[in-house]
Residue, then its C-alpha position, 0 to 999 in steps of 0.5 A: x533379450x529384449x522383445x521389439x516394438x515401441x512403447x505404447x501410451x493411451x489417454x489414459x496414461x496422461x490423465x493419471x499424475x507424473x509417471x514415477x521414478x521407477x516407471x520413468x527408469x523402466x520405459x528408459x531401459x526400455x528405449x535402450x533396450x530399442x536401440x540394440x534392437x532397432x537402431x536409430x529409429x526405433x530411437x526416436x519412435x521410442x523418444x516420440x512416444x516417451x515424449x507423448x507420454x510427458x505432454x499429456x501426464x502435464x495437460x493433466x498436472x495443468x488441469x488440476x492445478x487450473x481447478x486449484x486456482x479456483x479457491x486462490x482467484x477467491x483468496x484474491x478477491x478478499x485481499x484486494x476487498x480488504x485493502x479496500x475497505x474504509x480502515x484504511x482511510x481511516x488510518x491514513x486520515x488518523x497518520x495525517x493528524x497525527x504527523x502533521x500534529x507533531x510538527x506543528x507542535x514543534x514549530x508552536x513550542x520553537x515559537x514560544x523558545x524565542x518567544x522574547x526574540x521574536x515578539x517585538x519584530x513578528x509579522x501583524x497582518x491583521x494590524x492588532x499589534x506583533x505580539x499579539x499576531x505571535x500570541x494568536x499563533x502561538x496558541x493556534x500551533x500547539x494548542x490547536x495541534x494538541x486537539x489534532x493529534x489527539x483527535x479533538x473537536x477536529x474540523x475546528x481545529x484544524x479550520x484554525x491552522x489553516x486560517x492561520x497558515x492562509x495569512x501566512x502564505x498571503x498576508x504575513x509579507x507583502x511583496x515577498x515571492x511565493x516559494x519564501x511561503x511553499x511550506x505554509x501552503x503545503x500546511x494549509x493544504x492539509x488542514x483543509x484536507x482534515x476540514x473535510x475529512x475530521x477526526x474519522x474514526x480513530x479519534x475522540x471525536x468518534x468516541x464522544x459525539x459519534x462524528x465521523 
């Protein structure tokens, strides 16, 4: 026969970790005895005491988890600093150099392959002749693009290409709408960015000339 009474839980119990399975089963069997002895009121009282026990345990666990959060916050700070370092700027410039260099190199090779068809009808915005204008733009799009890819003389190469894209955007075919030369204008913006940034860390300029 079970002893009548109520479950008593102290604050020290709450500060401990989550009760073991055997301890919980013991409390539940005790509640069954309370129901058999005292009826519904005893059941409510026992459930309230059991709820207090779990709440106290939860408070203790939350306190322990808060203490463990401090190193986690420091780790978040370290990750943020890692992602904010200049190496990512260097990587972004390196990617842009490779990307725009390859894209423009393809344009230059295409003009070389179609030279016989283009040299007589190529625009002559500078007044030096269609053939000379075609040779100049082919030289800029191939040689300067290769320099951008390897990271050598990045600023001069980007400046030459930016000037070429300016001519293509505004002077090559006067009277055409801006949308017809929008791609050349986008290229010009990228080249101006490279003139400002230079080759950065991952370039031959940095190796040979210590240029940022």
